[in-house]
C-alpha positions, -999 to +999 in steps of 0.1 A: -204+111-157-177+112-122-173+081-116-194+074-073-173+053-055-180+026-034-192+022-002-168-009+019-206-021+025-206-027-014-167-034-013-177-061+014-208-074-008-186-079-037-158-097-019-178-120-002-200-128-032-162-141-048-155-163-015-188-180-020-181-190-055-138-196-049-154-219-015-185-240-042-150-246-068-133-261-035-159-284-022-168-292-066-128-300-069-125-315-032-094-287-020-090-281+008-090-244+020-092-224+056-108-187+060-071-173+078-062-143+095-086-110+102-113-129+078-108-165+105-107-136+136-141-117+116-158-151+115-155-159+151-155-129+166-179-110+140-196-143+125-189-116+094-159-094+082-142-075+114-164-041+111-137-021+103-119-043+080-126-050+045-103-079+025-107-117+026-075-144+029-081-174+026-057-200+028-051-236+014-022-265+018+001-262-009-005-290-031-043-278-029-032-241-039-015-252-068-038-280-080-063-250-080-039-230-097-043-250-126-074-256-127-086-225-126-060-212-159-089-230-176-120-231-158-143-198-144-154-197-114-183-178-120-191-149-145-173-118-141-144-130-112-110-128-128-082-149-117-047-133-111-015-158-104+018-154-100+026-161-139+000-129-145+013-104-168+018-067-150+011-087-115+037-092-095+032-115-061+034-154-056+003-154-046-033-158-062-058-131-064-095-135-073-113-102-085-146-090-097-136-078-134-169-054-136-146-031-112-117-014-101-100-013-069-071-004-057-054+001-021-032+027-001-004+032-020-002+001-038+007+000-076-015-031-083-049-021-096-076-048-099-115-049-094-123-056-060-106-089-046-097-120-022-069-131-016-054-167-018-025-175-001-006-208+002+009-226+037+039-244+039+057-268+054+074-256+089+103-277+103+099-284+142+133-272+145+130-239+164+168-226+151+158-234+115+128-225+120+137-188+124+157-189+098+136-199+073+114-165+078+142-144+083+144-153+043+101-149+041+105-119+060+131-105+030+122-115+001+083-102+013+096-069+020+115-069-016+078-080-036+063-051-014+091-025-024+085-039-054+050-029-057+047+001-034+044+035-053+072+052-033+057+089-041+027+085-021+046+058+006+047+074+044+075+073+070+110+084+052+134+060+066+111+031+058+119+046+019+152+040+021+151+008+028+118+000+001+141+023-025+175-002-018+151-034-023+130-019-046+171-010-070+178-046-064+142-062-076+152-044-110+186-057-111+175-096-098+143-094-119+108-097-107+102-129-118+129-140-103+117-122-072+087-144-076+103-173-081+127-170-051+107-156-023+089-192-032+113-213-038+125-203+002+086-208+009+086-245-003+120-255+012+103-283+033+083-291+009+098-329+007+097-333+041+070-347+067+068-323+084+047-318+117+039-285+110+021-257+086+014-222+079+017-196+058+057-192+052+057-169+017+028-144+026+013-148+064+020-136+100+050-152+105+060-180+131+026-171+154+009-188+125+026-227+125+000-249+135+005-290+136-005-305+101-033-324+112-046-285+127-047-276+101-056-294+075-089-315+089-110-282+093-145-272+107-174-248+094-178-215+105-204-191+096-192-161+083-217-135+070-246-156+064-228-187+056-209-214+056-167-221+057-137-241+062-120-229+096-086-248+108-101-272+134-071-257+154-084-224+151-085-215+185-045-222+191-041-202+160-061-171+165-046-176+202-013-176+188-021-147+159-042-122+184-038-136+224-072-131+239-084-127+204-122-121+216-117-084+231-118-060+214-081-035+209-091-002+214-097+022+186-059+038+180-054+002+166-078-010+145-059-008+117-079-010+084-072-007+045-080+020+025-094+008-011-108+024-034-129+011-051-154+022-082-179-004-104-159+004-145 
């Protein structure tokens, strides 16, 4: 029997179920998390998913992120929920994914194949000094591009010039070693981990300097509604979304409504 591709609505329902289980787990274990990026924008503007988007992103302060990763090595979040971490075999990202192990999903030209998922990113300290911040994110962009290159199926990738860069970075990652690339990317993101920094944000895998937020506005949370459920958001969500999107309540033109193409099936 041919596999039947899951609809976007079905993919969203599965991802939402994972998010609910994740949030319950964080509440139970006193872990701080917040909705991030387009997921937070969807919560504020649409009370749920952005209509043309289907992924879910959350962020956790680095200490909570590390604690979460230690805890879930030995405890299940719920039935059919698997965990992919930096040290998982055949997984080459420096952040964590929770996925539905009854499904198989693939996005665009990405080599990674696993179930329908949500992404969990760490938030790290960001220096107050502008020049140091730029230097930190310049290095972060390099490591992120390297990691993306080693997870990209170049045969199906678009753009000749971009492919040249990806091939070069892929060669570099093979020389350095995939595990070491991830360690170096993480080490760069944690450059300021021992400092009493005033700012925090997604250094490792975020939206760059635009995501920089005062720590007190990030760690202190409030509740927002997403698809009928209440989840945590930073109290500084308005400043966060304005930094990322400008007038975030205004819908972008149809041609700029970017989406991922996720192909998913039940096993």
